[in-house]
C-alpha positions as CSV (number, residue, x, y, z in Angstrom):
1,M,0.1,0.2,0.1
2,Q,2.8,2.3,0.9
3,H,4.8,1.6,-2.4
4,H,1.5,2.4,-4.3
5,S,1.4,5.6,-2.3
6,V,5.2,6.4,-3.2
7,S,4.6,5.6,-6.8
8,G,1.6,7.9,-7.3
9,H,3.6,10.7,-5.6
10,R,6.4,10.3,-8.1
11,Y,4.0,10.5,-11.0
12,S,2.2,13.5,-9.7
13,S,5.4,15.1,-9.3
14,F,6.5,14.2,-12.8
15,I,3.0,15.6,-14.1
16,T,3.6,18.8,-12.2
17,L,7.3,19.0,-13.5
18,L,5.8,18.2,-17.1
19,Q,3.4,20.9,-16.8
20,L,5.7,23.4,-15.4
21,A,8.3,22.8,-18.3
22,I,5.3,23.2,-20.8
23,A,4.3,26.6,-19.3
24,V,7.8,28.0,-19.4
25,L,8.4,26.9,-23.0
26,G,4.9,28.3,-23.7
27,I,6.1,31.4,-22.0
28,W,9.2,31.7,-24.1
29,F,7.4,31.0,-27.2
30,I,4.9,33.6,-26.9
31,L,7.4,36.3,-25.9
32,H,10.0,35.2,-28.8
33,S,6.9,35.4,-31.1
34,W,6.1,39.0,-29.9
35,V,9.8,39.9,-30.2
36,D,9.6,38.7,-33.9
37,A,6.5,40.4,-35.0
38,R,7.7,43.6,-33.4
39,A,10.8,43.5,-35.5
40,E,9.2,42.5,-38.4
41,G,6.8,45.2,-38.3
42,Q,9.4,47.8,-37.8
43,R,11.3,46.5,-40.8
44,V,8.0,46.6,-43.1
45,L,7.6,50.0,-41.7
46,Q,11.0,51.1,-42.7
47,Q,10.3,49.3,-46.2
48,Q,7.4,51.5,-46.6
49,N,9.1,54.7,-45.6
50,Q,11.8,53.9,-48.2
51,L,9.5,53.3,-50.9
52,L,7.6,56.1,-50.4
53,M,10.6,58.2,-50.2
54,R,11.9,56.7,-53.6
55,E,8.5,57.8,-55.1
56,T,8.7,61.2,-53.8
57,L,12.2,61.0,-55.2
58,V,11.1,60.1,-59.0
59,A,8.4,62.8,-58.8
60,L,11.2,65.4,-57.6
61,S,13.4,64.4,-60.3
62,H,10.9,65.4,-63.0
63,T,10.4,68.8,-61.4
64,A,14.4,69.2,-61.4
65,G,14.3,68.0,-65.1
66,Y,12.3,70.9,-65.9
67,L,14.2,73.5,-64.0
68,L,17.5,72.2,-65.4
69,E,16.0,72.0,-69.1
70,N,14.9,75.7,-68.7
71,D,18.3,76.9,-66.9
72,Q,16.2,77.8,-63.7
73,L,19.0,77.4,-61.3
74,E,17.7,79.6,-58.7
75,G,14.4,77.7,-58.9
76,L,16.6,74.4,-58.7
77,S,18.3,76.0,-55.4
78,Q,14.9,76.8,-54.0
79,L,13.4,73.5,-54.7
80,T,16.5,71.8,-53.1
81,Q,16.1,74.0,-50.0
82,H,12.3,73.2,-50.0
83,I,12.9,69.2,-50.1
84,A,15.5,69.7,-47.5
85,E,12.8,70.9,-45.1
86,N,11.2,67.4,-44.8
87,P,12.0,65.8,-41.5
88,F,13.0,62.4,-42.8
89,L,16.0,63.9,-44.8
90,H,19.3,65.2,-43.6
91,D,20.7,66.6,-47.0
92,V,19.8,67.1,-50.6
93,V,22.0,67.3,-53.4
94,V,21.4,68.0,-57.2
95,Y,24.2,67.1,-59.7
96,D,24.5,67.8,-63.6
97,A,25.2,64.8,-65.8
98,N,29.1,65.2,-65.2
99,G,28.5,64.9,-61.3
100,V,29.4,68.6,-60.7
101,R,27.1,70.1,-57.9
102,L,24.5,72.6,-58.8
103,S,22.5,73.0,-55.8
104,W,22.9,71.7,-52.2
105,S,21.2,71.9,-48.5
106,E,23.3,73.2,-45.7
107,A,23.7,70.0,-44.2
108,T,25.4,68.6,-47.0
109,T,29.0,67.5,-46.6
110,A,31.1,65.2,-48.4
111,A,29.9,61.8,-48.8
112,R,32.9,60.2,-47.2
113,L,32.0,62.1,-44.1
114,L,28.2,61.4,-44.2
115,Y,28.5,57.9,-44.6
116,R,31.3,56.7,-42.7
117,P,30.7,53.8,-40.3
118,D,31.3,56.3,-36.8
119,Q,28.7,58.7,-38.2
120,P,26.4,59.3,-35.3
121,L,23.3,59.7,-37.7
122,P,22.0,56.8,-39.2
123,L,21.7,57.9,-42.9
124,I,20.7,56.2,-46.3
125,P,21.7,57.6,-49.7
126,M,19.3,57.5,-52.3
127,V,20.0,58.9,-56.0
128,Q,17.8,59.1,-58.8
129,E,18.6,60.3,-62.4
130,I,17.2,63.5,-63.8
131,R,15.9,62.8,-67.3
132,V,14.0,64.5,-69.8
133,N,13.0,62.6,-72.9
134,N,15.7,59.8,-72.1
135,Q,18.4,62.6,-71.9
136,L,20.4,62.4,-68.9
137,L,20.4,66.0,-67.3
138,G,21.7,65.0,-63.8
139,Y,21.1,63.3,-60.7
140,I,19.4,64.3,-57.3
141,K,20.6,62.7,-54.2
142,L,19.4,62.6,-50.7
143,S,20.2,61.2,-47.2
144,L,17.2,59.7,-45.6
145,L,17.2,59.7,-41.9
146,H,17.0,56.0,-40.6
147,D,15.2,56.9,-37.7
148,Q,12.3,54.7,-36.9
149,S,10.7,57.3,-34.6
150,L,10.0,59.3,-37.7
151,F,8.5,56.4,-39.8
152,P,4.7,57.0,-40.3
153,G,2.8,54.8,-38.2
154,Y,5.8,54.2,-35.7
155,R,3.9,55.4,-32.6
156,Y,0.7,53.6,-33.3
157,W,2.9,50.3,-34.1
158,Q,4.6,50.8,-30.8
159,Q,1.5,51.3,-28.7
160,L,-0.2,48.1,-30.6
161,M,2.6,46.1,-29.6
162,Q,2.5,47.2,-26.0
163,Q,-1.1,46.5,-26.0
164,M,-0.6,43.0,-27.1
165,L,2.2,42.4,-24.5
166,G,-0.3,43.7,-22.1
167,L,-2.8,41.2,-23.1
168,L,-0.4,38.5,-23.3
169,L,0.5,39.5,-19.7
170,L,-3.5,39.6,-18.8
171,T,-4.1,36.2,-20.6
172,G,-1.5,34.6,-18.3
173,A,-2.9,36.2,-14.9
174,V,-6.4,35.3,-15.9
175,T,-5.2,31.6,-16.8
176,M,-3.2,31.2,-13.3
177,L,-6.5,32.6,-11.7
178,L,-8.9,30.0,-13.3
179,K,-6.5,27.2,-12.7
180,R,-6.3,28.0,-9.1
181,S,-10.3,28.3,-8.9
182,F,-10.7,25.1,-10.6
183,Y,-8.2,23.5,-8.3
184,R,-10.2,24.7,-5.3
185,L,-13.4,23.7,-6.6
186,N,-12.1,20.0,-7.3
187,Q,-10.6,20.2,-3.8
188,R,-14.3,21.1,-2.3
189,Y,-16.0,18.6,-4.4
190,R,-13.7,15.7,-3.1
191,R,-14.4,16.6,0.2
192,I,-18.1,16.7,0.0
193,P,-19.4,13.2,1.0
194,P,-21.6,11.5,-1.4
195,P,-25.2,11.4,-0.4
196,A,-26.2,8.1,1.5
């Protein structure tokens, strides 16, 4: 009889340890999935921002092409300064077809300084040809700030991920409370003597 009791106790301990291990693995999996989803969301936001900026750059190259074709260098300078006011951008430069700078924003410095590895600002260079009727008139280059807080929708994404984490934690707490409640109900049910 005592042997049966010890065997039952060992089995119960094994089941408890197995449940604990599954719970720990489950928590790890949920948190790991949350971190992956957050990173993937930030990557998608970054790609969308770069795509939007690329489309904007193409449109700006058409405007710059018109100004270059009509020798409106003053208008080109105004366009460059206007583009540089965009909070997503660090600097803007317009070159002619030979690579000579025609117009540039105040923050412009040499590329070897702007994009060196120890540069404190995370910059992404983007270049677009300026063409009119398939004739190359020049290039427009800008430096996109790789600052996630500037991305459209970034704050909303951050709030959404925080809410998801809060819901996961709340789900865990509710699960623990339900388990304790069911355990107590089960214990009470076992204590009630069957009707005679």
